[in-house]
One Martini backbone bead per residue (centre of mass of N, CA, C, O) as a GRO file, in nm:
protein
  128
    1UNK     BB    1   3.027  -0.823  -4.417
    2UNK     BB    2   2.972  -0.789  -4.079
    3UNK     BB    3   2.762  -0.991  -3.878
    4UNK     BB    4   2.602  -0.907  -3.572
    5UNK     BB    5   2.470  -1.028  -3.291
    6UNK     BB    6   2.239  -0.921  -3.081
    7UNK     BB    7   2.062  -0.851  -2.805
    8UNK     BB    8   1.758  -1.015  -2.709
    9UNK     BB    9   1.530  -0.932  -2.500
   10UNK     BB   10   1.327  -1.053  -2.243
   11UNK     BB   11   1.041  -0.891  -2.154
   12UNK     BB   12   0.920  -1.078  -1.944
   13UNK     BB   13   1.172  -1.083  -1.765
   14UNK     BB   14   1.192  -0.778  -1.725
   15UNK     BB   15   0.920  -0.746  -1.580
   16UNK     BB   16   0.995  -0.934  -1.345
   17UNK     BB   17   1.241  -0.774  -1.245
   18UNK     BB   18   1.089  -0.517  -1.184
   19UNK     BB   19   0.891  -0.638  -0.979
   20UNK     BB   20   1.104  -0.740  -0.781
   21UNK     BB   21   1.232  -0.461  -0.724
   22UNK     BB   22   0.974  -0.325  -0.620
   23UNK     BB   23   0.920  -0.516  -0.384
   24UNK     BB   24   1.186  -0.463  -0.241
   25UNK     BB   25   1.146  -0.154  -0.205
   26UNK     BB   26   0.865  -0.198  -0.036
   27UNK     BB   27   0.998  -0.340   0.171
   28UNK     BB   28   1.158  -0.418   0.493
   29UNK     BB   29   1.411  -0.469   0.368
   30UNK     BB   30   1.738  -0.437   0.384
   31UNK     BB   31   1.948  -0.214   0.228
   32UNK     BB   32   2.212  -0.113   0.089
   33UNK     BB   33   2.378   0.175   0.144
   34UNK     BB   34   2.482   0.222  -0.145
   35UNK     BB   35   2.205   0.227  -0.278
   36UNK     BB   36   2.083   0.463  -0.119
   37UNK     BB   37   2.298   0.675  -0.189
   38UNK     BB   38   2.280   0.656  -0.496
   39UNK     BB   39   1.979   0.720  -0.520
   40UNK     BB   40   1.990   0.999  -0.392
   41UNK     BB   41   2.186   1.127  -0.596
   42UNK     BB   42   2.020   1.073  -0.853
   43UNK     BB   43   1.757   1.227  -0.756
   44UNK     BB   44   1.921   1.515  -0.780
   45UNK     BB   45   1.890   1.534  -1.064
   46UNK     BB   46   1.789   1.765  -1.310
   47UNK     BB   47   1.765   1.496  -1.491
   48UNK     BB   48   1.537   1.245  -1.561
   49UNK     BB   49   1.679   1.094  -1.789
   50UNK     BB   50   1.900   0.962  -1.618
   51UNK     BB   51   1.715   0.790  -1.446
   52UNK     BB   52   1.582   0.630  -1.675
   53UNK     BB   53   1.845   0.519  -1.800
   54UNK     BB   54   1.950   0.368  -1.557
   55UNK     BB   55   1.707   0.180  -1.526
   56UNK     BB   56   1.742   0.050  -1.804
   57UNK     BB   57   2.029  -0.061  -1.764
   58UNK     BB   58   1.972  -0.233  -1.512
   59UNK     BB   59   1.755  -0.409  -1.644
   60UNK     BB   60   1.923  -0.525  -1.870
   61UNK     BB   61   2.141  -0.659  -1.688
   62UNK     BB   62   1.936  -0.831  -1.517
   63UNK     BB   63   1.827  -0.990  -1.769
   64UNK     BB   64   2.131  -0.966  -1.917
   65UNK     BB   65   2.469  -0.994  -1.844
   66UNK     BB   66   2.582  -0.939  -2.148
   67UNK     BB   67   2.528  -0.655  -2.139
   68UNK     BB   68   2.616  -0.343  -2.285
   69UNK     BB   69   2.558  -0.028  -2.148
   70UNK     BB   70   2.720   0.131  -2.395
   71UNK     BB   71   2.526  -0.036  -2.603
   72UNK     BB   72   2.223   0.111  -2.701
   73UNK     BB   73   2.246   0.024  -2.999
   74UNK     BB   74   2.158  -0.162  -3.261
   75UNK     BB   75   2.439  -0.308  -3.404
   76UNK     BB   76   2.784  -0.425  -3.430
   77UNK     BB   77   2.738  -0.524  -3.135
   78UNK     BB   78   2.723  -0.810  -2.946
   79UNK     BB   79   2.613  -0.644  -2.659
   80UNK     BB   80   2.378  -0.513  -2.768
   81UNK     BB   81   2.087  -0.297  -2.719
   82UNK     BB   82   1.754  -0.173  -2.692
   83UNK     BB   83   1.686   0.090  -2.501
   84UNK     BB   84   1.435   0.211  -2.626
   85UNK     BB   85   1.256  -0.045  -2.626
   86UNK     BB   86   1.275  -0.108  -2.326
   87UNK     BB   87   1.160   0.158  -2.229
   88UNK     BB   88   0.890   0.157  -2.396
   89UNK     BB   89   0.795  -0.161  -2.335
   90UNK     BB   90   0.871  -0.162  -2.007
   91UNK     BB   91   0.942   0.080  -1.821
   92UNK     BB   92   0.707   0.272  -1.866
   93UNK     BB   93   0.468   0.079  -1.807
   94UNK     BB   94   0.572  -0.003  -1.522
   95UNK     BB   95   0.563   0.284  -1.401
   96UNK     BB   96   0.265   0.328  -1.442
   97UNK     BB   97   0.166   0.084  -1.280
   98UNK     BB   98   0.349   0.196  -1.020
   99UNK     BB   99   0.343   0.508  -1.003
  100UNK     BB  100   0.649   0.606  -1.140
  101UNK     BB  101   0.676   0.895  -1.293
  102UNK     BB  102   0.967   0.999  -1.194
  103UNK     BB  103   1.118   0.783  -1.403
  104UNK     BB  104   1.013   0.960  -1.633
  105UNK     BB  105   1.052   1.135  -1.884
  106UNK     BB  106   0.907   1.412  -2.005
  107UNK     BB  107   0.820   1.312  -2.287
  108UNK     BB  108   0.695   1.040  -2.199
  109UNK     BB  109   0.498   1.159  -1.995
  110UNK     BB  110   0.337   1.327  -2.195
  111UNK     BB  111   0.246   1.093  -2.378
  112UNK     BB  112   0.099   0.934  -2.158
  113UNK     BB  113  -0.100   1.149  -2.067
  114UNK     BB  114  -0.229   1.183  -2.342
  115UNK     BB  115  -0.331   0.890  -2.362
  116UNK     BB  116  -0.491   0.878  -2.096
  117UNK     BB  117  -0.660   1.156  -2.153
  118UNK     BB  118  -0.691   1.208  -2.484
  119UNK     BB  119  -0.502   1.466  -2.455
  120UNK     BB  120  -0.374   1.741  -2.386
  121UNK     BB  121  -0.150   1.795  -2.122
  122UNK     BB  122  -0.069   1.915  -1.795
  123UNK     BB  123   0.258   1.895  -1.662
  124UNK     BB  124   0.404   2.021  -1.378
  125UNK     BB  125   0.683   1.835  -1.413
  126UNK     BB  126   0.755   1.959  -1.679
  127UNK     BB  127   1.117   2.027  -1.780
  128UNK     BB  128   1.196   1.930  -2.102
   0.00000   0.00000   0.00000
């Protein structure tokens, strides 16, 4: 049986990369036109899950360039990473802290609001 080590992302570094990206987005610094156009197109997606997944993939790659963004589950791929764990442990909490709820998929948003409110909540933006 061949055992392959997968990439274990440094979540502290990932949180720092997220914070850096958020600060850049909030700044007056001019961003590349390609980024702005791509962001606009992605924001028009009817599924917020795609937006959250893309953010998770970009953060994984920014945290460790070896990451294969097509290998989302930790298995026998040498450049795989746990997209689910990165999303749950870094992306979702960072979005909550930054009040960027629109980047979180419907199910995760519902769970977060339930946790924050302490009971079942009604999220008017919940579409999934």
